[in-house]
C-alpha positions in Angstrom: 13.1 -7.8 -11.0 10.5 -6.0 -8.9 10.7 -2.3 -8.7 9.5 -1.0 -5.3 9.1 2.6 -4.4 9.6 3.5 -0.7 8.6 7.1 0.3 10.2 8.0 3.6 10.2 11.1 5.8 12.9 9.4 7.9 10.4 8.6 10.7 10.4 5.3 12.6 7.1 4.5 10.9 8.4 4.8 7.4 11.6 2.9 8.2 9.5 0.1 9.7 7.6 -0.1 6.4 10.9 -0.4 4.6 12.1 -3.2 6.9 8.8 -5.1 6.2 9.3 -4.7 2.5 12.9 -6.1 2.4 11.7 -9.0 4.5 8.7 -9.7 2.4 10.7 -9.8 -0.8 13.8 -11.4 0.7 13.8 -14.2 -2.0 13.2 -11.9 -5.0 15.5 -9.6 -7.1 14.3 -6.1 -6.2 15.3 -2.5 -6.7 14.1 -0.4 -3.8 13.8 3.3 -4.7 14.0 5.3 -1.5 12.1 8.6 -2.0 12.2 11.7 0.0 10.4 14.9 -1.1 10.9 18.4 0.3 9.5 21.8 0.0 10.7 24.8 2.0 8.5 25.8 4.8 7.8 29.1 3.2 6.9 27.5 -0.1 3.5 28.6 -1.7 3.3 31.9 0.1 6.7 33.5 0.5 9.2 31.0 -1.0 9.7 32.9 -4.3 10.3 36.2 -2.6 12.4 34.7 0.1 14.5 32.7 -2.3 15.7 35.9 -4.0 17.5 36.9 -0.9 18.3 33.4 0.2 19.4 31.6 -3.0 20.7 28.6 -1.1 17.5 27.6 0.6 16.5 24.9 -1.8 20.1 23.5 -1.8 20.0 23.3 2.0 16.8 21.3 2.0 18.1 19.1 -0.8 21.3 18.4 1.1 19.4 17.5 4.2 17.2 15.2 2.2 20.1 13.4 0.6 21.9 13.0 3.9 18.7 11.6 5.4 18.3 9.1 2.5 21.9 8.0 2.9 21.4 7.3 6.6 18.2 5.3 5.9 20.0 3.2 3.2 23.0 2.6 5.5 20.6 1.6 8.4 18.8 -0.9 6.2 21.8 -2.3 4.3 23.9 -2.8 7.4 21.3 -5.5 8.4 19.9 -6.5 5.0 23.0 -7.7 3.1 20.8 -9.5 0.6 22.6 -9.6 -2.7 19.3 -9.7 -4.5 18.4 -6.3 -3.2 19.5 -3.0 -4.7 18.8 0.5 -3.4 18.6 3.8 -5.2 18.0 7.2 -3.7 15.6 9.9 -5.0 15.5 13.3 -3.5 12.9 15.5 -5.1 11.7 19.1 -4.7 8.0 18.3 -5.1 4.8 17.4 -3.3 4.9 13.8 -2.2 1.9 12.4 -4.1 2.8 14.2 -7.3 6.3 12.8 -7.1 5.1 9.3 -6.4 2.9 9.5 -9.5 5.8 10.7 -11.6 8.2 8.0 -10.3 5.6 5.2 -10.8 5.1 6.2 -14.4 8.8 7.0 -15.2 10.2 3.8 -13.6 7.3 1.5 -14.2 7.1 0.8 -10.4 5.5 -2.5 -9.4 4.6 -1.6 -5.8 4.6 1.4 -3.5 5.2 0.7 0.2 4.2 3.2 2.9 3.6 3.4 6.6 0.0 4.1 7.7 0.3 6.4 10.7 -0.5 10.0 10.2 1.4 12.9 11.8 -1.0 13.1 14.8 -1.2 9.3 15.3 -4.8 9.8 16.3 -6.5 6.5 16.8 -9.7 7.6 15.0 -7.8 8.3 11.8 -7.8 5.5 9.2 -4.2 6.1 8.2 -2.0 9.0 7.3 -3.3 11.5 4.8 -0.5 10.8 2.4 -1.3 7.1 2.3 -5.0 7.7 1.7 -4.2 10.2 -1.1 -1.8 7.7 -2.6 -4.5 5.0 -2.6 -6.9 7.4 -4.3 -4.6 8.9 -6.9 -1.7 6.5 -7.7 -2.3 3.9 -10.3 -0.1 1.3 -8.7 -0.5 -1.3 -5.9 0.0 0.3 -2.5 1.1 -1.7 0.5 0.4 0.1 3.8 2.2 -1.1 6.9 0.8 -0.3 10.3 3.0 1.6 12.7 5.2 -0.7 14.8 3.9 -3.8 13.0 6.5 -6.6 13.4 7.2 -8.6 10.3 5.6 -12.0 10.1 5.2 -14.2 6.9 1.9 -13.7 5.2 0.7 -17.2 5.7 -3.0 -16.2 5.8 -4.3 -13.5 3.5 -7.8 -12.0 3.7 -9.4 -10.8 0.4 -12.8 -9.1 0.9 -14.6 -8.7 -2.4 -18.0 -7.7 -3.8 -17.5 -9.6 -7.0 -18.2 -6.4 -9.0 -15.0 -6.8 -11.0 -14.0 -9.0 -14.0 -10.7 -9.9 -12.4 -7.7 -9.6 -14.7 -4.4 -11.4 -14.5 -2.5 -8.1 -14.1 -4.6 -7.1 -11.0 -4.0 -10.4 -9.3 -0.4 -11.1 -10.3 1.3 -9.4 -7.3 -1.0 -11.2 -4.9 -0.4 -14.5 -6.6 3.4 -13.9 -6.4 3.2 -13.4 -2.6 1.0 -16.4 -2.1 3.3 -18.7 -4.1 6.4 -17.4 -2.4 5.0 -18.2 1.1 2.6 -21.0 0.2 -0.1 -18.7 1.7 -3.7 -19.4 2.1 -6.1 -17.0 0.5 -9.4 -16.4 2.3 -11.9 -14.7 0.0 -14.7 -13.0 1.9 -18.0 -11.7 0.5 -20.7 -9.9 2.5 -24.1 -10.9 1.2 -26.7 -8.1 0.8 -29.1 -10.4 -1.0 -29.9 -14.1 -0.8 -28.2 -14.9 -4.1 -25.5 -13.4 -6.3 -26.5 -11.9 -9.6 -25.5 -13.9 -12.7 -22.8 -11.3 -13.4 -21.3 -11.6 -9.9 -21.5 -15.4 -10.1 -19.5 -15.2 -13.3 -16.9 -13.0 -11.7 -16.6 -15.3 -8.7 -16.0 -18.2 -11.1 -13.3 -16.2 -12.9 -11.6 -15.4 -9.6 -11.6 -19.1 -8.7 -10.0 -19.9 -12.0 -7.4 -17.2 -11.5 -6.6 -18.7 -8.1 -6.7 -22.3 -9.1 -3.0 -22.7 -8.6 -2.9 -21.5 -5.0 -4.7 -22.5 -1.8 -7.9 -20.5 -1.4 -11.3 -20.8 0.1 -14.5 -18.8 -0.2 -16.4 -17.4 2.8 -19.6 -15.3 3.0 -21.2 -13.3 5.8 -24.9 -12.3 5.6 -26.3 -8.8 6.0 -23.4 -7.4 8.0 -21.5 -4.1 7.6 -18.3 -4.7 5.7 -16.0 -3.3 8.4 -17.7 -5.6 11.0 -17.3 -8.6 8.7 -13.6 -7.9 8.3 -13.1 -7.4 12.0 -15.1 -10.6 12.9 -13.2 -12.7 10.3 -9.9 -11.6 11.6 -11.0 -12.5 15.2 -12.1 -15.9 14.0 -9.3 -16.7 11.6 -5.5 -15.9 11.6 -4.9 -13.0 9.2 -1.4 -11.7 8.3 -2.4 -9.4 5.4 -5.5 -7.7 4.1 -5.9 -7.3 0.3 -8.5 -5.3 -1.5 -9.1 -4.0 -5.1 -9.8 -0.3 -5.3 -12.7 -0.2 -7.6 -14.2 3.3 -7.7 -17.9 3.5 -6.9 -17.7 0.1 -5.2 -17.8 -1.0 -1.6 -14.1 -0.2 -1.3 -14.6 3.5 -1.9 -17.5 3.5 0.5 -15.3 1.7 3.1 -12.4 4.1 2.9 -13.5 7.5 1.8 -16.9 8.3 3.2 -16.7 10.8 6.0 -18.8 8.7 8.4 -16.5 5.7 8.0 -13.4 7.9 8.4 -14.9 9.3 11.6 -15.7 5.9 13.0 -12.3 4.7 12.0 -11.2 1.6 10.0 -8.3 0.5 12.0 -5.7 -1.4 10.0 -3.9 -4.0 12.2 -2.1 -5.9 9.5 -0.3 -5.0 6.3 -2.9 -3.7 3.8 -2.3 -4.3 0.1 -4.5 -2.1 -2.2 -4.6 -3.0 -5.9 -6.0 -0.5 -8.3 -8.6 -1.5 -10.9 -7.8 -0.8 -14.5 -4.3 -0.3 -16.0 -1.4 0.7 -13.9 1.2 3.5 -14.2 -0.9 5.8 -16.4 
């Protein structure tokens, strides 16, 4: 059974992400953990002093949190009557990213699903701050769903890679599960910075091909092009229903997402974006 953590602030964006998740895993036994975190507005500066005269403040926030979670669950289950899906509610007095990390470790979560839109909705922003922080700090696959994205089966999946990793079965298992469930086609994209791959990268490419020998896949390469441009161009040339990348620190992924220049230009996610951490999960 898959264990899927769904942070929600009760916004349309977060509920849309939840709808996508229950559709994506409609044929699998899943437990969806609906998570809402709360901290009083006065927390950090005046909360401790204020709480001495208002002892019920935390209880009020918790009650509103629980009610909100119950409404979200009712909204989803009234339409998703899938007997394979189970829902549990988690209301926590904590910072969101810290609580996600705790829940991932405690419950051995397989996947965290989040919406991408930040509070401002500014077009130049890659995605919401919480989503970026989760990708940076949470050792678990993160699936980011663009705001207002309407569900479609992931028939075509784009996987950009620099072949820097010695791909493990654990890293690729979730991706392989999705591909097998939908008989998807995996398009593996590499941007060439040199005429030839190094022997180590050639070996990693061969290992990736071996890992994916049971699913439909094809290798592509683009020469001397910025990674963002290569991804955009590929999506314009080929149908793409999901983007998948492995978050390998000090690699092209980190440069793509976290450098200030890139953030300023904006890396606009138009399809669901699955980010798989390198190394061991849930630790």
